[in-house]
C-alpha positions as CSV (number, residue, x, y, z in Angstrom):
1,M,204.5,-81.4,248.0
2,I,203.7,-82.3,251.5
3,D,206.8,-80.7,252.5
4,K,206.1,-77.4,250.9
5,L,202.4,-78.0,253.0
6,Q,204.0,-78.2,256.1
7,L,206.6,-75.5,255.5
8,L,202.9,-73.0,255.1
9,D,201.5,-74.5,258.6
10,F,205.4,-73.6,259.9
11,I,205.2,-69.7,258.5
12,F,202.3,-69.2,258.8
13,E,200.1,-71.0,261.6
14,G,202.7,-71.9,263.5
15,N,204.2,-70.0,266.2
16,A,207.6,-71.0,265.8
17,S,210.6,-69.7,268.0
18,R,213.6,-67.8,267.3
19,Q,215.5,-71.1,267.7
20,E,213.2,-73.0,265.5
21,L,213.9,-70.2,262.3
22,K,217.5,-70.5,263.2
23,E,218.1,-74.3,262.5
24,Y,215.5,-74.5,259.7
25,N,217.7,-75.6,256.4
26,P,216.2,-75.0,252.9
27,V,215.1,-78.1,251.4
28,F,213.0,-75.6,248.0
29,V,216.2,-73.8,246.6
30,K,215.6,-73.3,242.6
31,K,218.2,-70.4,242.1
32,N,220.5,-68.7,244.5
33,Y,221.4,-65.0,244.1
34,K,224.4,-62.8,246.0
35,V,223.0,-60.0,248.1
36,S,225.0,-57.0,249.6
37,V,223.9,-55.1,252.3
38,Y,225.6,-51.7,253.3
39,R,224.9,-51.1,257.3
40,N,225.6,-49.1,259.8
41,H,224.6,-51.7,262.5
42,S,223.8,-55.4,262.9
43,F,221.5,-57.3,260.3
44,E,222.7,-61.1,261.5
45,L,219.6,-61.2,263.8
46,V,217.8,-60.7,260.6
47,S,219.5,-63.0,258.5
48,N,219.7,-65.6,261.1
49,V,216.1,-66.3,261.0
50,I,215.6,-65.3,258.0
51,S,215.8,-69.1,255.6
52,P,212.5,-70.7,256.5
53,F,211.2,-67.4,254.9
54,L,212.9,-67.0,251.5
55,D,212.5,-71.4,250.8
56,L,209.3,-70.4,250.4
57,S,210.0,-68.4,247.6
58,E,212.3,-70.9,246.6
59,I,215.3,-68.6,246.1
60,G,218.8,-68.9,248.5
61,I,220.2,-65.8,250.0
62,T,224.4,-65.4,250.1
63,F,224.4,-62.2,252.5
64,E,227.8,-60.5,252.0
65,Y,228.1,-58.0,254.7
66,S,230.1,-54.4,254.4
67,D,231.6,-52.7,258.1
68,Y,230.0,-50.5,259.9
69,D,230.0,-46.6,258.4
70,D,228.0,-44.1,259.5
71,S,229.7,-42.2,256.6
72,L,228.4,-44.3,253.7
73,T,231.6,-44.1,251.8
74,F,230.5,-47.0,249.9
75,F,234.4,-48.6,249.8
76,N,234.7,-52.1,248.2
77,L,231.3,-52.2,246.8
78,D,230.2,-55.8,245.0
79,L,228.9,-54.5,241.8
80,E,227.9,-57.8,240.6
81,S,225.2,-58.9,243.6
82,D,222.2,-59.2,242.8
83,L,220.5,-56.6,245.1
84,M,221.9,-53.9,247.4
85,I,220.1,-53.7,251.0
86,L,221.4,-50.3,252.9
87,W,220.7,-51.2,256.2
88,L,220.9,-48.0,258.3
89,D,220.1,-46.9,262.1
90,L,218.9,-43.0,261.0
91,S,218.7,-42.6,265.2
92,R,222.8,-42.1,264.9
93,Y,222.3,-39.6,262.6
94,T,222.0,-36.4,265.7
95,N,222.2,-33.6,263.3
96,N,218.9,-32.0,262.0
97,E,220.7,-32.0,258.5
98,Y,220.7,-36.4,258.3
99,E,218.3,-36.6,255.6
100,S,220.1,-34.2,253.1
101,F,223.2,-35.7,253.7
102,I,221.8,-39.7,253.1
103,K,220.1,-38.0,249.8
104,E,223.6,-37.2,248.9
105,R,224.9,-40.3,249.6
106,L,222.0,-42.5,248.0
107,E,222.9,-40.1,244.8
108,A,226.7,-41.2,245.0
109,L,225.3,-45.2,245.5
110,K,223.0,-45.2,242.4
111,K,226.1,-44.2,240.6
112,M,228.2,-47.0,241.2
113,Y,225.4,-49.8,241.1
114,A,223.0,-50.2,238.7
115,K,220.8,-52.6,239.9
116,N,217.6,-53.0,242.5
117,I,218.4,-51.4,246.1
118,L,216.3,-51.6,249.1
119,F,216.8,-49.3,251.7
120,V,216.0,-50.6,255.1
121,N,215.9,-47.7,257.8
122,F,215.3,-47.3,261.1
123,G,214.9,-45.2,264.1
124,R,214.1,-41.8,262.3
125,T,212.0,-41.3,259.5
126,I,213.3,-40.3,255.8
127,N,211.2,-38.9,252.7
128,L,212.2,-40.1,249.6
129,D,210.7,-40.2,245.9
130,D,212.9,-42.1,243.8
131,N,212.0,-45.4,241.6
132,R,215.7,-46.7,241.5
133,I,215.2,-47.5,245.5
134,C,212.6,-49.2,247.3
135,L,212.3,-47.7,251.1
136,Y,211.0,-50.0,254.1
137,N,211.0,-48.2,257.2
138,I,211.1,-50.5,259.9
139,D,208.9,-48.2,262.6
140,R,205.6,-50.0,261.1
141,W,206.4,-52.5,263.7
142,E,206.6,-49.9,266.7
143,I,202.3,-49.8,267.2
144,F,202.7,-53.6,266.8
145,L,205.4,-54.1,269.4
146,N,205.0,-51.4,272.0
147,S,207.9,-51.6,274.6
148,S,209.2,-54.9,272.9
149,Y,210.3,-52.9,269.8
150,I,213.8,-51.8,271.4
151,D,215.6,-53.6,273.6
152,E,219.2,-50.9,274.2
153,R,220.3,-53.2,276.8
154,L,221.5,-55.7,274.3
155,E,222.8,-53.8,271.2
156,R,226.5,-53.8,273.2
157,F,226.4,-57.6,272.4
158,S,223.8,-57.9,269.1
159,G,225.2,-54.7,267.5
160,T,221.4,-52.9,267.5
161,K,218.9,-51.4,269.2
162,M,216.7,-53.3,267.5
163,S,214.8,-56.0,269.7
164,M,214.9,-60.0,268.7
165,K,211.1,-59.8,268.1
166,T,211.5,-57.0,266.0
167,C,214.5,-58.9,263.7
168,E,211.9,-61.5,263.4
169,L,208.9,-59.3,262.1
170,V,211.2,-58.1,259.9
171,A,212.8,-61.2,258.3
172,R,209.4,-62.2,258.0
173,D,208.3,-59.3,255.9
174,L,211.8,-59.2,254.2
175,G,211.9,-62.5,253.3
176,L,208.3,-63.5,251.9
177,N,207.6,-60.0,250.5
178,Y,210.0,-57.6,249.8
179,I,213.0,-59.4,248.5
180,P,211.2,-61.9,246.4
181,A,209.4,-58.9,244.8
182,L,212.8,-57.6,244.1
183,L,214.6,-60.5,242.6
184,Q,211.7,-62.4,240.7
185,P,208.6,-62.2,238.6
186,N,205.7,-61.5,239.7
187,L,203.0,-64.1,240.4
188,K,200.1,-63.5,237.6
189,C,197.2,-65.4,238.4
190,I,195.8,-66.6,241.6
191,V,193.2,-69.1,241.2
192,V,190.7,-70.0,243.9
193,D,188.3,-72.9,244.8
194,L,184.5,-71.7,246.4
195,D,183.4,-74.1,248.6
196,N,184.7,-74.2,252.1
197,T,187.8,-72.0,250.7
198,L,186.0,-68.6,250.3
199,Y,182.9,-69.3,252.0
200,N,181.7,-71.8,254.5
201,G,179.6,-74.3,253.1
202,V,179.0,-76.4,249.6
203,L,177.2,-74.4,247.1
204,G,175.8,-77.5,245.9
205,E,174.1,-79.0,249.2
206,D,173.7,-75.7,251.2
207,G,172.4,-73.5,248.3
208,I,173.2,-69.5,248.0
209,Y,171.9,-68.6,251.0
210,G,172.7,-71.3,252.8
211,I,176.4,-70.9,252.8
212,S,178.2,-68.5,255.8
213,I,180.8,-66.0,255.7
214,S,182.7,-65.2,258.4
215,E,184.4,-62.0,258.9
216,S,187.9,-63.8,258.1
217,H,186.3,-64.4,254.7
218,V,185.3,-61.0,254.2
219,C,188.2,-59.6,254.8
220,L,190.3,-62.7,252.0
221,Q,187.7,-62.1,249.7
222,S,188.6,-58.3,249.8
223,K,192.2,-59.5,249.8
224,L,191.6,-60.8,246.1
225,K,189.5,-58.3,245.1
226,Q,192.4,-55.1,245.6
227,L,195.1,-58.1,244.3
228,A,192.3,-58.3,241.0
229,K,192.1,-54.7,240.7
230,D,196.2,-54.5,241.1
231,G,196.1,-56.6,238.0
232,V,196.8,-60.2,239.1
233,F,194.3,-62.6,237.1
234,L,191.5,-63.7,239.3
235,C,190.0,-67.3,238.5
236,I,188.3,-69.9,239.8
237,A,188.2,-73.9,239.6
238,S,185.1,-75.1,241.1
239,K,183.3,-78.3,241.1
240,N,180.0,-76.2,240.7
241,D,177.5,-75.9,238.3
242,E,179.0,-72.9,236.2
243,R,175.3,-71.3,236.5
244,D,175.0,-71.8,240.4
245,V,178.2,-70.1,240.4
246,I,177.6,-67.2,238.4
247,E,174.4,-66.6,240.4
248,L,176.1,-67.1,243.8
249,F,178.3,-63.5,242.9
250,E,175.2,-61.9,241.9
251,K,172.9,-62.4,244.4
252,R,175.1,-62.2,247.4
253,K,175.2,-58.8,248.0
254,D,177.8,-59.9,251.7
255,F,180.0,-60.8,249.4
256,P,183.1,-58.6,248.5
257,L,183.7,-60.6,245.3
258,E,181.5,-60.0,242.5
259,K,181.3,-62.2,239.0
260,S,183.0,-59.0,236.9
261,D,186.3,-59.3,239.3
262,F,187.2,-63.0,237.6
263,T,189.1,-63.4,234.5
264,Y,188.2,-66.8,234.2
265,I,185.4,-68.9,235.7
266,E,185.9,-72.9,235.3
267,A,182.8,-74.6,237.4
268,N,182.1,-78.4,236.4
269,W,182.6,-81.6,237.4
270,N,186.3,-82.1,235.5
271,S,189.6,-82.8,237.8
272,K,191.0,-78.9,239.0
273,S,193.7,-80.2,237.2
274,I,192.3,-80.2,233.4
275,S,190.3,-77.0,235.0
276,I,193.8,-75.3,235.5
277,R,195.1,-76.5,232.0
278,K,192.0,-74.3,230.2
279,I,193.0,-71.5,232.6
280,E,196.7,-71.7,231.5
281,E,195.3,-71.7,227.8
282,Y,193.1,-69.2,228.4
283,L,195.2,-67.0,229.6
284,N,198.1,-68.2,227.6
285,I,200.5,-68.1,230.7
286,N,201.7,-71.3,232.0
287,S,201.1,-72.6,236.0
288,S,204.4,-71.7,237.1
289,S,203.0,-68.4,237.3
290,F,199.9,-69.9,239.3
291,L,198.9,-69.8,243.0
292,F,196.0,-72.0,243.6
293,I,194.1,-71.8,246.7
294,D,191.9,-75.0,247.8
295,D,190.9,-76.0,251.2
296,N,191.2,-80.0,250.2
297,I,194.6,-81.8,250.2
298,G,193.6,-83.8,247.8
299,E,192.3,-81.6,245.6
300,L,196.2,-79.5,245.7
301,L,197.7,-83.0,245.6
302,S,195.9,-83.8,242.5
303,V,197.0,-80.4,240.6
304,F,200.7,-80.7,241.6
305,N,200.7,-83.9,240.0
306,E,200.1,-82.5,236.8
307,H,201.3,-79.2,237.4
308,P,204.4,-79.4,239.3
309,Q,205.5,-75.8,239.2
310,I,201.9,-74.3,240.7
311,K,202.4,-72.6,243.7
312,F,199.4,-73.1,246.2
313,I,197.7,-72.2,249.6
314,H,196.1,-74.7,251.7
315,A,192.8,-72.9,252.9
316,K,192.0,-73.9,256.9
317,D,189.0,-74.0,258.5
318,D,189.8,-70.5,260.0
319,A,190.1,-68.4,257.4
320,S,192.3,-66.1,258.9
321,I,195.3,-68.5,258.5
322,T,194.8,-68.3,254.5
323,L,194.2,-64.5,254.3
324,R,197.9,-64.0,256.5
325,A,199.1,-66.7,254.1
326,L,197.5,-64.9,251.2
327,E,198.7,-61.2,252.4
328,N,202.2,-62.4,252.8
329,Y,202.6,-65.2,249.7
330,P,205.9,-64.8,247.9
331,G,205.7,-62.9,244.6
332,L,202.0,-61.5,245.3
333,L,203.7,-58.0,246.6
334,K,204.2,-55.4,243.7
335,L,206.0,-52.7,244.6
336,N,204.5,-50.5,241.6
337,I,201.5,-50.1,239.7
338,N,201.8,-48.8,236.0
339,K,198.9,-48.7,233.1
340,E,199.8,-52.2,232.0
341,D,198.4,-53.9,235.4
342,T,195.1,-51.8,234.9
343,I,194.0,-52.6,231.1
344,R,195.5,-56.6,231.8
345,K,192.1,-57.9,232.6
346,A,190.3,-56.6,229.7
347,D,192.9,-57.2,227.1
348,V,193.2,-60.6,227.7
349,E,189.2,-60.9,227.9
350,A,189.4,-59.3,224.4
351,N,191.6,-61.9,223.0
352,S,188.7,-64.4,223.0
353,K,186.3,-61.8,220.3
354,R,190.4,-61.6,218.2
355,Q,190.6,-65.4,218.4
356,E,187.0,-65.8,216.7
357,L,187.4,-63.6,214.2
358,L,190.7,-64.7,213.3
359,N,189.0,-68.0,212.9
360,T,186.5,-66.6,210.4
361,V,188.4,-64.1,208.2
362,S,192.0,-64.0,206.1
363,K,195.0,-62.5,208.4
364,D,194.5,-59.0,206.2
365,E,190.8,-58.4,206.7
366,Y,191.5,-59.5,210.5
367,I,193.9,-56.9,211.0
368,K,192.0,-54.7,209.1
369,S,189.0,-54.6,210.7
370,L,190.5,-54.0,214.5
371,G,192.2,-51.7,213.0
372,M,195.3,-52.8,214.5
373,E,198.5,-50.5,215.7
374,L,202.0,-50.7,216.6
375,D,204.2,-48.0,218.4
376,Y,208.3,-48.5,218.3
377,A,209.9,-46.0,220.8
378,I,213.5,-46.0,220.8
379,D,215.1,-45.1,224.1
380,D,212.1,-43.7,225.5
381,H,213.1,-43.2,229.3
382,D,209.6,-42.6,230.2
383,R,209.1,-46.3,230.1
384,V,211.8,-47.8,231.9
385,D,209.5,-48.7,234.7
386,R,207.5,-51.1,232.6
387,I,210.6,-52.2,230.2
388,S,212.5,-53.4,233.4
389,E,208.7,-54.9,235.3
390,L,208.7,-57.0,231.6
391,A,212.0,-57.7,231.5
392,N,211.6,-59.6,235.5
393,K,208.6,-61.3,234.8
394,T,208.5,-62.5,231.1
395,N,209.1,-66.8,231.1
396,Q,208.0,-68.0,227.2
397,F,208.9,-65.7,225.0
398,I,212.3,-64.1,225.9
399,F,215.9,-65.2,224.4
400,S,218.7,-65.1,227.1
401,Y,216.9,-64.4,230.2
402,Q,217.9,-61.2,231.2
403,R,216.5,-59.3,233.8
404,Y,217.5,-55.9,233.7
405,S,217.0,-53.4,236.8
406,K,215.5,-50.0,236.1
407,A,219.1,-48.0,236.0
408,E,220.4,-50.8,233.5
409,V,217.6,-49.8,231.5
410,N,218.3,-46.6,231.8
411,N,222.2,-47.0,230.9
412,L,221.3,-48.8,228.2
413,M,219.2,-46.3,227.0
414,S,221.4,-43.2,227.7
415,S,225.1,-45.5,226.0
416,H,225.6,-44.9,222.1
417,D,226.4,-48.5,221.9
418,S,223.1,-49.7,222.5
419,T,219.8,-48.9,222.2
420,V,216.0,-50.4,223.4
421,V,213.2,-50.5,221.5
422,S,210.2,-50.9,223.5
423,V,206.9,-51.9,221.7
424,S,203.1,-51.0,222.5
425,L,199.5,-52.3,220.6
426,R,196.4,-51.4,221.2
427,D,193.4,-52.3,218.0
428,K,189.5,-51.5,218.1
429,L,188.9,-53.6,221.4
430,S,191.8,-52.7,223.7
431,D,194.9,-51.2,224.5
432,S,197.4,-53.3,225.2
433,G,200.5,-51.0,226.1
434,I,204.0,-51.9,226.5
435,I,203.7,-55.6,225.3
436,G,207.7,-56.3,224.1
437,V,211.3,-55.1,224.2
438,I,214.4,-55.7,221.9
439,I,218.0,-54.6,223.6
440,L,220.7,-54.1,220.8
441,K,224.7,-53.4,221.7
442,L,227.1,-52.6,219.2
443,I,229.6,-55.2,217.9
444,D,231.0,-53.1,215.2
445,T,230.8,-49.9,212.8
446,D,228.6,-52.2,210.7
447,S,226.6,-55.2,213.0
448,A,224.8,-55.5,216.4
449,L,224.2,-58.3,219.0
450,L,220.7,-58.7,219.5
451,E,221.1,-59.2,223.6
452,E,217.8,-59.6,224.6
453,C,214.0,-59.6,223.2
454,F,210.8,-60.4,225.6
455,V,207.5,-60.1,224.4
456,S,204.2,-60.1,226.8
457,C,202.3,-64.1,226.4
458,R,198.8,-61.7,225.7
459,A,200.5,-60.1,222.7
460,L,200.9,-63.2,221.0
461,G,199.2,-65.4,218.9
462,R,197.4,-62.4,217.1
463,G,199.1,-63.1,213.6
464,I,201.6,-60.1,213.8
465,D,204.4,-61.6,216.4
466,R,206.6,-61.0,213.3
467,D,206.1,-57.7,212.9
468,I,206.8,-57.0,216.8
469,V,209.7,-58.4,216.8
470,L,211.4,-58.4,213.9
471,G,209.9,-54.2,213.1
472,A,211.5,-53.6,216.6
473,I,214.8,-55.0,215.8
474,D,214.7,-53.4,212.3
475,S,214.4,-49.5,214.1
476,G,216.9,-50.9,216.8
477,L,219.2,-51.6,213.7
478,K,218.4,-48.7,211.9
479,K,218.9,-46.2,215.2
480,L,222.5,-47.5,215.4
481,N,223.0,-47.3,211.9
482,V,224.1,-50.8,211.0
483,E,222.7,-53.7,209.2
484,K,224.1,-56.8,210.5
485,L,222.5,-58.8,212.9
486,K,223.6,-61.5,215.2
487,V,221.2,-62.9,217.8
488,Q,222.5,-64.7,221.1
489,Y,219.5,-66.9,223.2
490,K,219.4,-69.7,225.8
491,N,217.5,-73.0,225.6
492,G,215.4,-72.2,228.9
493,E,213.1,-74.0,230.9
494,R,210.0,-72.4,229.5
495,N,210.8,-69.9,226.5
496,S,210.0,-72.7,223.6
497,P,207.9,-70.0,221.7
498,A,210.8,-67.6,221.9
499,V,212.9,-70.5,220.9
500,K,210.7,-71.6,218.3
501,F,210.4,-68.0,216.6
502,I,214.1,-67.8,216.7
503,N,214.1,-71.1,214.5
504,D,211.3,-69.4,211.8
505,Y,212.4,-65.8,211.4
506,L,216.2,-65.0,212.9
507,Y,218.2,-68.3,212.7
508,K,220.9,-67.3,209.6
509,H,221.3,-64.3,213.0
510,I,222.7,-67.3,215.3
511,D,226.0,-66.6,216.4
512,I,226.6,-64.7,213.3
513,E,226.5,-61.4,211.9
514,N,224.4,-61.4,208.2
515,K,222.1,-58.3,207.0
516,L,218.4,-58.8,208.5
517,E,216.4,-59.1,205.2
518,F,213.1,-57.8,206.9
519,S,209.6,-55.7,205.7
520,F,206.4,-55.4,207.2
521,D,203.9,-57.5,205.0
522,N,200.5,-56.2,205.7
523,V,199.1,-52.6,204.6
524,F,196.7,-52.5,206.9
525,L,198.8,-52.7,210.2
526,K,199.3,-49.1,210.8
527,L,203.1,-48.3,212.2
528,N,204.4,-45.5,214.3
529,V,208.4,-44.9,215.5
530,K,208.9,-42.7,218.6
531,L,212.7,-41.8,218.0
């Protein structure tokens, strides 16, 4: 953990030289990816200094380069690469019709390459509205760097008009934010300490009006508030009296954060590792998807010892440093905000009411009183964005750890040999949105392979897990007009809930094709199938 703290300081507090960035040796890599760079100017000045930023994401990248190609022929593409970076200096296109040419070539690229595409443009702007392509305009740095933005003197040596400083800033932004956002699941929860983290002072000693809030603390709280609005769970783990904490957020009107911004508050004298365990249980999310922010290194170390996969930020006396880390922490950039992001907090809060009800009545009465309703949508292209997002963020109830891009989901829906069934759930307490997906592929004229199944953890434990999954599989088999099912799965680090479900309900289909025997066993569960 100490090494990770040093890396955080190196990135967010120090002013590392280009040589120090180049010489950095990654130590935290847990997964390696292959990224294709199709270009018409040099990318090496970026890739040479990107390692420390990627290392904070715990990912390693092997970059594969095309020749310089203004014509964008897209010859010799590696279709198996995990990500495509289209790296273009648009100032090389002098014709005023360059934008239509670029868009035409992008359409050709999308037909060839099914995974995510990061289009990084420099020199001229381009308007692009395409959910398959993430557009990154390097010119955003021109105002910040002024005359240091371009260095044409070195172009014939470096292969790009971009200055060294521009390349370093782009490497930082891509390595911390955009590449992780396109390759890895987002973080789901931020757990914050209070004293000397969100403000200066100690609540229990200084009192509600004795603590102070700097301009940087205001900005830090505002950023946390925005993240909560965008669907990240915001929780508190603080060694304070809960009544004092609630009163603090009710009375301090100069605080951007309000009590309603927090999904769960653990304010007591327990160890913070216990508090985080309780937050895990409440959200039904593993702490590997948590970011913990605390000013006390001892607290960080104690939590890390109990939750070794948790991410963390060491809050500094200068809150602007903490803010800088939060604004650029890998896993927090969301490239798209959807309906499920806006309803997630209310849905989780409703879960506690559901659990209270489930503990007091029979399962039938529970489902009847809540008015539960499941919708099965078969090959619905309007749901592609959410399906791809869920595929890339689910870690617990997932069968095979397939990670599908939007293009891959579209292709599966369009093929006659496969089908994608998405499940949405609602009841009287909340609309949970799209919470589960199954993907089937034909094996032969009478059987299909369950290639993948994934369900949001917040939808589990409501007494209808079997109906969600088996009902979706049954709908998919009927769509493909087959009866037999074969299941594939992997034993992963955190998918024990999925493996248990397979052993309970699908054991007859593991590595062998058998007829699925399923019927809905609750007359109070309302079902809708959308073809």
